[in-house]
Structure formats: structure tokens, C-alpha cells
N, C-alpha and C positions, 0 to 999 in steps of 0.2 A: 689805803683810803684817803683821798684828798678833798676835803670839803672847804670851801672859801665861803666867807660871809663875815656878818659882824662878830664881833667876840666880846664875850664877857670877861672882864678884868679885875682882878683881885690883887691888889698890892700890898704887901707887908715889908717892914723894914728891917734890915740885918744890922745889927751894931756886934761886929766881932772884934777881934784882937787886930786891927791892924791899917797899910796905904803903899805907894803906888802899884797897882796891878800890873803885872808884865802886857803889855800889848801883843797882838799876835805878829804884829809887823817887826817887832823890835828882835834882831837877830844879833846875835854876837858876832863881830866880824874878825876875832882873833881866829887864824888858821889851825884849827884843832887837828883835822884829818889831813893824811898825805897819802901819796901812792895809791890812790883807789880811783876808780871812775867816777864814781858819784857817792853820796853819802847825806844822811840826814839824822836829826836827833829831834823828837817831840816828847812833848808831855802829854802823857794819855789822856788825861780826863778833860783838858781844855783843847788839845790839839794843838797847842801854841809850838810854832818852829822855834828852837832854841839854837840850832846850828844847822846849815845847810850847804852843799857844794855840789853843783850841777844836778840839783834834785830833780830836774824834770828832763833830764836826757834819757831816751828810750834806749833800753838795753834789754839783754836777755836775762829773765830771773832765774834761771835753772829752777832747782826745786823749791826755790821760795815760792813758785806757782803754788805748791801745795798749802800757803796761808789761805788763800780763797778756797780750795778744796775743803780745808777743815772747818772753815767758816760756815760753808753751806750745809756741812754734816751737822753741825751744832745748831744751825738754825732748823734743821728738819727734826732734830731731837726736841728742841723747844716748842716746837710746833706739833708735836705729836705725829709725825708723818714718819717716825723712825723710832725704835727702842733700843736701849743700851745693850739688851740681853737677845735682842734678835740674831738669828743665824744668818749671815749673808753668804750666798753661794759663789764661788770662783768660776768664771766662765773660761772657756779656752784663749779666749783673748786677754783677757786679764792676767792670765797665768803666763802668757807668752812675753810679758814687759820684761824689756831689758833694764840695765843701769842697777840702781839701787833697788833691793827687793827682800822681801821675806820668804820667798819662794814657795808661794802657793801652788797648788796643784790643781788642774781643773778640776771641777766637782768639789772641792774642798771647802768645808764650812767653817767660818769663824762668826764670832759676835761682833757686833758694833764696837763694842769697846775694844775688843783684841786688836780689830782692823785699824782703829783709831790709833792704839799703840804702834802698831806697825807704819803707819805714817807719821804719827809725831816723834817717835823715837829714832826708828829706823830708816825713815824717808820712803818707805816701800812704794815702788810705782805700782807694783801688780795690786796691792791695797786700794791704793788710791781710786784705780780703775774698777775694781769690784765694788767699791762704794758709789762710784758715780753711776755704774750701771744699775745698782738698786735703786738710787734716789731717783733717778731720770730715764732709764731703761736703756739709755746706751751712751757712751762717753761723748759721743758727739753732741747729743741731747744736753748732757750736764755741761759743757763747753758752752754752750748757748745761754744757759742760766749763770755760769760764771760771768760772762760777758755782759749780758743784762745787769747783774748784780753790780758790777763794775760802773756800769752807766748811771745806776741808782746812789751809788756813793758819790758820783760826780767827778769818776776818774778819767780823764780825756787822752790821757797817754799809755792805756793798757789794753793788749788786746791777747786773748789766750787762744791757742790752737790745739791743747791737750790739758789734760787734769795733773799731769807729772812734771813738767818743764823739761823733758826731754827734748833735745834740738829740733826744734821745726820752724821754717819760713815765718814770719810775720806773727811770731810769738814774742811780746815783748811788754816790758812795765817800766816804772821808773822808781827811784827812791821814795819820793813823795807819795806816789800812788800804793806803794807797798806799805809806807806807815800808816795810811789811812785804813788799808784792809786789816792791818795789823791791830789797829786801834778798835775796829768793828769786831773782830775776832775776841779781842779781850773783854767785851761786854759779858762773854761767857767765860767766866773767871774759872770753872771747872776746867777747861782746856789746860791750864798751867798745870795740872796736875799729870798731865802725860807729856807736854812739852818741855817740862822741868824734871823729869825723870831722868837720873843718867844712865841708869840700866833698868832692865826688865825682861820678862821671860815669855815666850808664846810655847805653845803644844807643851806645856808642862806635865809632868808624869806619861810622857810617851817616849818611844825610841828617837823621836823627831825634834825633841826639844831644842828651841830656838832662842839663842843668847842675843838680845838686843841692848846695842851700847849707842847713846846718844850721839848725832854727829855733832852737835853744839857743846863742845868741850867747856865752853864758859858756864853751863849749868853746875859745872863741878869745881871750878875755880875761880869764878867772881861770884862773891856773896850777894844774893837778891835776883840772879839770874834765871829765870824761869822758862824760857822759851827765845824765840819761837821756831825759826827755821833756817837752815844753811840752805847753800846752793852750791854746785859745781859742775861745770861743764869746760870743755877745752876752749871754747868761745866765750862765754860768761866770765871764766875764771872764779875766784872763790868770793862767794856772796855771804851776807846774813842778815836777816832780820830778828833782831835781838830785842828783849824786854827784861826789863829788872824793876824790883819794888824796894825802897828804903824808907822809913820812916815816912810812911804813909803816902810818898809820891812815887808813881809809875812812870817810867819813860819808855820810847820805843826809840831804838837806833837801828839803822839800815845802812849796809855798805854794799855796793855794787863793785866788782872787777877788781878785787885784791889779787896780787900775783901769787901769793902763798896763803894758807889756812892760818899760819902764825901771824902774818902781817893782818890778815882779816881781823882776828880777835885782838890784835894789838891796837887797832883803829876803833873797834868797838869799845874797847875798855877806855880809850882817852875821851871819847863822847859819854860814856857813863860816869866816869868821874868827874868830867866837866859839870854835867848834870847836879849831881847830888852834892857836888861842893858850893855851888851858886845859887841853887834855886830851892823852893819848898811849897808845897802844896797846902791848902786849906781846905780839908773836904766839907762839902754841904750835905751832899746827899748821896746813899747809896743807891744803885739799879735798883728797881721795883719798889721804892718808896712812894706812899700815896698821899697825893698833894690835894686833891679836890675830886669832886663827884659831878659828874657830868650829866646833863638830862638828855635822854633817848626819846625821841617820837616814834610813836607805835611800836615799840618793843616789849618782849616779854616780861622785862624789866624796866622801871622807869628811869633808872641811873645806872651808871658804870662807874667804878673808880678809875681815875687818871693817875698813872703811874709815872715815873722817871724811866727813861728806855736806856739810860747808862750812868755811870757815876758822876756825880757834879762836885767839881772843885774849883777853886780859884788858886792861881800860881804867882807867887811874887819873887824878888829876888831875896835871898837870906836876908832876915833881921828887918824887913819891911812889914808893914801892918796893912790890914785892910778894915775899913769903916764906912759907915753910912751906904751900903750895899742893898739895893732895894731888890726884892723877889717879885716878879710879875708872873702870875699865872693866867695865861690866856687860854679860855675853853672854847671849841668849835661852837657856833649856834647852830641849830636846826640839824642836829647829827640824828639820822633816821636809821632805824632797824632794817634790815641785819647789819650787825658789825661783828668784826673778827677780833680775836685776842691778838692784840699788838698794833691794831691799826691806830693811827696817830688821829687824837681828839683833843689836841690841844698844844701848848708850847710855854715852856718856862725860859723866863728870862731873868738874867741878874743884871742890874743895871747900876752903874757909878757916875755920878756926875751928868746924867743924862745919855751915857753912852753904854750902848749894850756890850758887857764884856765875856758874857756866856748865853748862849742859845741852845735850847735842847729840846725834842719833841716830847709831848706825854703821850702815851699810849694807853689803850682799853685794857684793864686788868683781866677781863673775860670776853667771851663771845656771847652776843645777845641775838636770840633769834627775831624775827616779825612775830607780833603778837597775832593771833587769831581773831577770827570775827567775835567771837563769843567774849573772850577777854577784852576787846576795845568795846563791846557793847555794854558789859557790867561796869566798865569804867565811866562810861557816858552815863549811863543810868544812875550810878553813885552821884555822879557830879550834878546830874539834874534833882535827885531828892534832896541833896544838901543845899542846893540853891532855892529850894521851894521850902525849906524849914525855917 
């Protein structure tokens, strides 16, 4: 929901520990990464680029495609269109997928959670297609949603042809675009429960028990790494979208086209080491923090809470401080029912010395239906009697 109009503005003043805040265009020029086709390193909360090389080059993403697949699954769960314990049936088409798979059989059922384990840990192409068919009716329709979501995120150099990353003409992305998809996926922090697991099992207590081992070995060997997705095809070479958290700072590192898995992991490790040694974040808000109440016209409820849509932090070089940061909460005017949970109803800005350093949507905590005529009549009558007293 996008409504443009005059804004109500509420301003507060932060006096926290600290100064200069890292500018989004401040990029370290030191060559950190080598021997890969492209790479990028960003801080998750602010999206600040800490390092990049060829980050806008269009390349095949291989199974990193499943970052978007998992994002749409998590969105469906969050919106109540899908349940964790719902049984998902495997079609013949889904069962026929080659490459990485969890060996689903046509007609076999697994819960959403089990399917997600198969995708996040085992990179299951069959599980990816089964989930796509459940959410959108077909893989083709799901791919359309993937491309629509990419456009919503402002990604201009990404195009998907399938849910899996299996080689297909005109299927591409970039390191930058992949980092933004990962940033969006990490709004759903529970995803790291799956992407960060080194091993798990499917079909337990059966004679078809299946051992899942994470294709991302850094979840075991680099402290703080808990995702997100590897990729490999002959064309794409070795790829990885990784995330790690340390001392309250979460970063995302992406590599395309490394010659070996060992080299891929080494280059990701270099970027993570650089981020954690040079930068720190100052958390301001968590996702779903309530910042204001927005008025609703002609709704069953007169107001709705405006929540943060993502974690909000400030980023600095280590040892630097921040002070005199203003918080501006702008609520859309003339918000009319009906509205849906998650609709944007305002904006949060953090401003320093007149410059916006963070801008993030505020969203509705819940859905609000349009009020019936009787409710509107009672409100009008109540206002009339009060006015006459």
C-alpha cells in the first residue's frame, strides 16, 4: 500500500555514545578479495557497502537462487498463507528435479519445516519446486513472483527462470543484488535456525532416514556464520552468499565464480575478518518495535500501531562515537481502511547534521477492515451528542 500525502512529523533527539557515522558511499579501496569473478560485503542493518569488486556484473547464481525462494517461503509463513506444520505434497515434476536433492518421491509429503530444512541445509531442488507449487500453483507462477519481488526490492540486474538455480539461459543475478535479497531474507531471523545448522535428518524413524549436511562448511568452521546459501554449477563455478553475526553486528558477504570451494570459503573469510576488525554497529531498534499509532479513516479500529519493518542500527568505524542523532517518525496522512498487516503506513528516519543516515519503512501491526455503516453511524452520533452537551 502506497499512499502519498502530507505527513505528520514527530521528532526526538538521540544522544548516544558516539561520531562519524559511516557513509554508504565510503568504500574501502584495499583489495581484500582475489581470484573470484565478483564479490560484495555489506552490513545487514544499514545496507552499507563495506567492500565490493565487480558487484554489478551479471552472472549465473546457481543455487544462491534459493535465497529468493526461501524469502518467498518466509513471507508466506509470516502472512499466514502457509503453516510450519502443513503437509506439502510432492508432484511428479518436483520429484524429477536433478542436481542437489533430498530424493522426494512423487506423492510423498513433508511439512513446510522439513521442506525448508531440505532447501536451506541440503539445497534440495526437489523441495524448492514442491514449495513453489504449493505457494503459487506452479513453478512458472512462482518464478514470476520471484521476479516481481526482485523489482520491488529495486534489483535491476536480476532475472530468474527457475526456483533452483539449475543452468538455464537468461537466469542471472549480481553480487550486489544477492546481498539485498539476503538482507531482506534476514528480516526473518528464524531462517538462520535452518541455514545455520551443520547437519540434520529427514524421514527420521523410518528405513529411509536421510542425513542432511550443510553445503556451507563455514557454519561449522567460522564462529558466527549461520547462513545463507552456497551455489555451484560448471558455468557459475563456486558461489556463496554468507552471513555472520559478532558483537551485535551482522554482515553479509557474497562471492561469485571462485575456482574451488576452498578458495570461495577463503575469500568469504577475508571479508568477514575485515568487517569485524574494522567496524561496529550501534543497535537502535529491533524488527517489530512499536514507534507510533497511526489514525485510520473509516476503519473498524480508529488507530493502528506503526512498527519497524527491520532491525535499525547505526554503523561506525571501531572506536568512533555517535551523538546528536535525531529520530523522525513520519506517518502517512489520510490512511483509509481497509489496510493489511505489513502495509507501509509511515517512515522512520535517523538524521545527523541535516543528512538522513537511515531511512526505513514503518508498517501496520495488524489488518484493519473497513467499518460497517452501523459502526460509522454510532461514531457520528456519539460525536454529535458530545458536541451538543
